[in-house]
C-alpha positions as CSV (number, residue, x, y, z in Angstrom):
1,X,2.9,9.2,-47.3
2,X,4.5,7.5,-44.3
3,X,3.5,4.2,-42.7
4,X,4.2,3.4,-39.1
5,X,3.8,0.0,-37.6
6,X,4.4,-0.7,-33.9
7,X,5.4,-4.0,-32.3
8,X,6.1,-5.2,-28.8
9,X,3.2,-4.3,-26.5
10,X,1.8,-6.8,-24.0
11,X,1.1,-7.6,-20.4
12,X,3.8,-7.3,-17.8
13,X,3.9,-7.2,-14.0
14,X,4.9,-4.0,-12.2
15,X,8.6,-3.6,-12.1
16,X,9.1,-5.5,-15.4
17,X,10.3,-4.4,-18.7
18,X,9.0,-4.2,-22.3
19,X,10.6,-3.0,-25.5
20,X,8.4,-1.3,-28.2
21,X,9.5,-1.0,-31.8
22,X,8.1,1.1,-34.7
23,X,9.0,0.5,-38.3
24,X,8.6,3.6,-40.5
25,X,8.4,3.4,-44.3
26,X,7.4,5.6,-47.2
27,X,8.5,9.2,-48.0
28,X,10.6,10.0,-45.0
29,X,12.6,13.2,-44.9
30,X,16.1,13.1,-43.5
31,X,15.1,15.8,-41.0
32,X,12.3,14.6,-38.8
33,X,11.2,14.0,-35.3
34,X,10.0,10.6,-34.2
35,X,8.4,9.8,-30.9
36,X,6.2,7.8,-28.6
37,X,2.9,9.0,-27.2
38,X,0.4,7.1,-25.1
39,X,-3.3,7.4,-24.2
40,X,-4.9,5.8,-21.2
41,X,-8.6,5.2,-21.0
42,X,-10.4,8.5,-20.3
43,X,-7.3,10.5,-20.7
44,X,-5.8,12.7,-23.4
45,X,-2.9,11.4,-25.5
46,X,0.4,12.5,-24.0
47,X,4.0,12.6,-25.1
48,X,6.3,10.0,-23.7
49,X,9.5,10.6,-25.5
50,X,10.9,12.0,-28.7
51,X,14.1,11.8,-30.7
52,X,15.1,14.3,-33.4
53,X,17.2,13.6,-36.5
54,X,20.4,14.7,-34.7
55,X,19.7,12.3,-31.9
56,X,18.4,14.9,-29.4
57,X,16.0,13.2,-27.0
58,X,13.2,14.5,-24.7
59,X,11.2,12.6,-22.1
60,X,8.2,13.3,-20.0
61,X,8.8,13.7,-16.3
62,X,6.8,10.6,-15.6
63,X,9.1,8.3,-17.5
64,X,12.5,10.0,-17.3
65,X,15.0,7.6,-15.9
66,X,12.9,4.5,-16.6
67,X,12.3,4.7,-20.3
68,X,14.9,5.0,-23.1
69,X,14.1,6.1,-26.7
70,X,16.5,5.2,-29.5
71,X,16.5,4.9,-33.2
72,X,18.2,3.0,-36.0
73,X,18.6,5.9,-38.4
74,X,19.6,3.7,-41.2
75,X,16.4,1.7,-41.1
76,X,14.1,4.4,-39.7
77,X,13.1,2.1,-36.9
78,X,12.2,3.6,-33.5
79,X,12.5,1.8,-30.1
80,X,11.3,2.4,-26.6
81,X,12.9,0.5,-23.8
82,X,10.6,0.6,-20.8
83,X,12.0,-0.5,-17.5
84,X,10.5,-0.5,-14.0
85,X,7.0,-0.3,-15.4
86,X,4.2,0.9,-13.2
87,X,0.5,0.3,-13.4
88,X,0.1,4.0,-14.4
89,X,2.1,3.3,-17.5
90,X,-0.9,1.2,-18.8
91,X,-2.0,2.8,-22.1
92,X,-2.1,2.4,-25.8
93,X,1.3,3.5,-27.1
94,X,1.5,5.2,-30.4
95,X,4.5,5.9,-32.6
96,X,4.6,9.2,-34.4
97,X,6.7,10.9,-37.1
98,X,6.7,14.6,-37.8
99,X,8.4,16.3,-40.8
100,X,8.2,19.8,-42.2
101,X,5.1,20.7,-44.2
102,X,3.1,17.7,-43.3
103,X,0.6,16.7,-40.6
104,X,2.0,14.2,-38.0
105,X,1.8,10.5,-38.9
106,X,0.6,8.0,-36.4
107,X,0.9,4.2,-36.0
108,X,-2.1,2.1,-35.2
109,X,-1.1,1.8,-31.5
110,X,0.0,-1.1,-29.3
111,X,-1.5,-1.9,-25.9
112,X,0.8,-2.0,-22.8
113,X,-0.8,-3.3,-19.6
114,X,1.1,-3.3,-16.3
115,X,-0.5,-5.3,-13.5
116,X,0.1,-4.5,-9.9
């Protein structure tokens, strides 16, 4: 089992920044992919950014150039630095971890609200 706990959500004005953190614990394989997803009211959950065990990163088109995903591999802690936030970034942000042979794990989510 894996536990994921997110920190760092909140309310910010458009153009501002926030940093999310996700602490992972439990039976974590060396090879895994961690990432951030988000879900706005009335919309499906969508991928924001992911980082693989080798450091390879992927971003959605809507956040590329504004958000940066990083990971402390020694502590299995995931980060998402969000800059130049827009009202359309408002959503609940979820941390996820995927490893072979298991269903994806999810955190409880943290609310990010960007006011115009």
